N, C-alpha and C positions, 0 to 999 in steps of 0.2 A: 415528454417523450426519454425514457430508456435507453444506448448505447447495443445494443442486445450482441453484437458479433461481433464481439472484442472475450478479449483474457480479462480476468480480476482475479485480486487474491481474493480469498472464499474462507481462510483461515492461514495459523501457523503451526509448523508438523508438529510442534512441542503440544498441538492444546487437540488432539486426534488420539484419540487412545480407541477404546472397544465401551467405553461408556457413552454414550452417540451425544452432539452439540447440536444445537438449531441459531441460525444465523438468517437473518434474512435478506436478500443481497437483491438488491433491481427489480423488491418489494415481493418479491418471491421468498416466500421460506424452505429451507430447505436445513437435510437433514447430514452434520459430515459426522463421520466415523473412520476406523479400522477394524478388516474383519481379522479372525486370527492369522492367516497367513500376514499378516501386516498393511495389504494393499488399502488403500482410501478409496473410500463409496461413499456418492454420493447422490442422496435421492430426495424429494418433496416430500417435506414432510407430512403427509396427512393420506395418514391412512385413509382408503378406496370405501371404505366399511361407512363407517362415522364419524371421519375425518379426528381421525384422532391425532395424537404428534407422532412417529411413527418415532425425533426422538425424545421418546418418553418409554422406547421399548428396550430390551436387549441383545444382542450380540450370540447368538447360538453356534461358533465357529464359524461360517462363512453367509451365514442368517443375520435377518434380521428379523425379529417375532418382537410385534405391535405391543405394546401395551397392554391393550384395552380389548381385545378379546380373542388375541392370540394366532389375526394372520400371518404369516409368516415371509416375508420374500428374496431372491437374493441378489446376486452382485447389481445384473442387473437390472433391477426394480422387479422383475416378474414373481405375482406370486405365487407357493411352491405350497402353498396347502392352507387349508382354509377346518376350522375346528368343524366338527359335526358331517360334515361329507367329504364325497373324494370329489365331486364336479367342482373345476376352477372357474367363474365365471369370465371371458376374458380381459372384460374391464377390470378389475382388481391390480392388473398390474402399474408405479407406480413411475413416473420416470427421473431415468438416470439424466444424472448432470456429467458429459464428459470434465476429467480432472487431473491435475497434476504436479507431481511431489517435485520439487525441485529446493535445495537443500531448505531455510527453515519457512519455505512459503509451501500452500497449497494452493493451483490456481485453477478458478473454474471459467468455464466456457457457457457462458448464460442463454447462449445463441440455440434458435432451434435445425438449422441446419445442421451440416457434419464441421463439427472442432477443427478449424484453420490450426493446425502443430506452428504450420511455420511464421505466424502472426504474434505469439509465444514472445514476449519483450526475448533480451539478451542480455542472462544475465550469471555468467562465466563466478564472480569474484564470493559468488554465493554457495560453490561447490566445490571448490577446491582449497579444502584448511589447510594445507600445505604452507601455502601462501598467505593468504587469508583467514583472518579473524572475525566471524560475525556475531553480534548479537541481535534480541527479536524482540517487536513488541505490537499491542494495538491495544486502539484507544475509539473508544465510539461517538460523537460527538451531536447533535442535535443542531445543528446547521446543516444548511444547501447545500450539496456537492461542488458548487458554484465558489462558496464561500473559501469552500478549503485549498480549489482549484488554486486559487490568485494570494489566497494567504503561504503556501509555497511557491508562488514564481517572483513577490516582493518581500524576499528577504530587509527588505532595510528595516519593517518591522523587528527583530534582532536585539537591533541596539537600543528599546525601550519595554521589547516584554519579556526577552530572554536575558536584562543586561545583566544575571548573576553567569551565565554558563559562557553562552556563545557572541552574547550581544557586544561590538566597542562602536564608539563614535564615528569610526571610518566605514562604518561596514551602511548606517544611511547615508551619510555626506559621499561617497564613490560611487562614480556617473555607475553607466549600468550601458551592457551594448547588446540587442538583441536580435536573435536571427529568426527564421520564420521557414522553415522547408513543406514546403508546403504538400511535395508530391508525397516524401516518407512521411509530414504529419510531426511532425517536431516544431516545438518552441522550444529556441535556448538561448539562454540570459548569460553573460559574463560579465558578472567581479572581476577586479586582479583589483586586489589592495597591500600596497608594498611600504616596506621602513614601518609596519603597524602594528599597534599594545596585541600579544598573546594573548587568547584571554583564558583562560581557568578550564574552560573543555578542553583544547590544548594544551594548556600548559604542561595539566598534572597527567599527562598520558605518551608524550614525548619525548618529552623531558626542556624541551626549547625553550626562554626565558625570555623577556626582554621586547625586545621585539621582532616581526622576523616578516617574513611575505607569505600574504593570505592568496588564496586562490577560490573560486567560486560557480562553477562554468555548472550552469544545471542544461536537460535535456526533461523536456515533458513532452513522452509520445502519450496523445487522450484515448480514449478517455482515464485509463487508466492507471498509465507507470508513472510514476518523479525517479529523476535520478537527478542525485547533487554528485560531483563531482571537486570532493573539499583536496585543496594541497593547502602542506601551510612549511617552511622550506627556510630555512640562515636567509637575508637581508644579500639578496642582490648578486642570488646563484639561483638564476631561473633553469630550466630543466633543459641539457646537452643537446647539438646542434639534430646530434641520431636517434636524438628521443627521451634515451634513458636520463634517469632521474632519479636514483640512488640516496640525493642529500636530502631530501625535500622527503616529510612523510603523505597520506591519502587514502583519503577516508572514500568511500562511497557511500553516501546516504540516500536508501530506495523509500518510496514511500509504493503504498499500492491503494487508489482511491480507490475503492466500492461502495457505488450509491446502496444502502438501507431500503431506503423509500423517501420520495415527497418529502424532503429536508432532514435527512439524519442519513449519514457518510460513517460506513467504516474507516480507520485512517491506520494500515496498516508499514511497521517499518520495519527498514534491517538497517541497522551502523557496521558496514565489515572495512578492514583495518590487515593492512601489509606491514604491521608493522607491532614487535610484540606478540608475536601472535601466540604464542603459548600461556601468557602470563592471565592469570583467569581473574587476578585483584580487579585489573584495566579491565575484563569484561566486563566486573561487578561494580566499577565506578560508572561507566561509558552505560552501561542500559538504566544504572539509578538516574545521568544527567540526562540522556535522552531522553528519557520514563518523564522526566518532570520538566521538560523544555515543550514535549507535545502535551503535557495538562495545560501548559500555561497557552497552549493553542487552542486548547479545548472549548479553557475557559468561557475566553474572546470572540474566539466563531458561535458559544454560546450566546453568548449577551450578542453578539452581532446578531443572532435570530434573531432573537429577539426579540427588539427593537426596531429591525424590520419591519417586522411582522404587524410591530405594534404603531407602525410609523410610516405607513405604506404610500407618501406625497414626498417620501423623500430626495431630491434628487444629487446624486455622488456627484461631486469633483474628482478627475482625474489629474493625476502630475506624471514626466515621465517617468518614475517611478512607477508607474504604473503597465509600463509599451509591453513589460511579459505577459500577464495578467487579459489585457486585451486584446493580444494577439490569438490566447487561448479562444478568450471568451466565442472572436471569428472564428476559433478551425472548428471550434466544439458548435458553432452556431452550421458551419459547412457543412459535417458531419450529419447531422439530424434533419438536415435539410437532405439531402442523401439519402438519406434512410428511411426516410420516409414518403421520396415522391420513388423510391426504387422495390 
């Protein structure tokens, strides 16, 4: 069962133009595009006439014209013109999904009730271009949503899977702390590594070399929002008692986890940093590095999914590093049970 009454990332802002795209989200096909005014529109991607994908149509001004028979829809999904007749059957309208554009991401509400804008994750790093610089991307993984969640909550795999970019031995050997806020529905995982080797991902962007203090503080808000607070700083210089931390470098690494269908998930990501915010060379370097990191996850999770399907009697064994992922499992299960009983 998909958890529908939540916001999910549907697209990168940069993906959307007046040429529609299609994306499967929670098992439903959605046409995403901009009209002439720049507004983002998300409609059910199926013309009610014969089922042709509306994403193969053409945007004309503020309307979308189906590419098969020319049925025309406004931004609300209401059919406003049909070929050969004036009367428009009411059943020709299609669903419009509520959507909100925030920085490099477009969010979508997949629930059938009224969209709860207060439930939209707070992402100030994506919209304050004076303080934060962002790069973004997306990958689609032929693996289950749960596998991606647990991959991101257990970063010890960085040591081995991402050894050429963000992985160092200390990531897998440093113990973690886990907190679960049942009321706020947040799983938090903390890993603070002090006096450790600075990996290339950070040394080439911050200018720090040799050993650093490196912190990874994760907030996972089920089902679809993951935030990693990454801190890189000189050894032995923690934040000041008043919270100021100007001597360190900070990244907010965000993931939008959006199920496409059973066994397939979209992995949206953004890297926001508070240093060298106008340096386009660093933008390009981080975008290339993060794309490579994500692809390594994609390849690994695709292999895991295929092996899981071919070995259904496999019994997994969990250890201490899995506590964050196991906490997320329990929270997601509780949310699913509550949704089923409501």
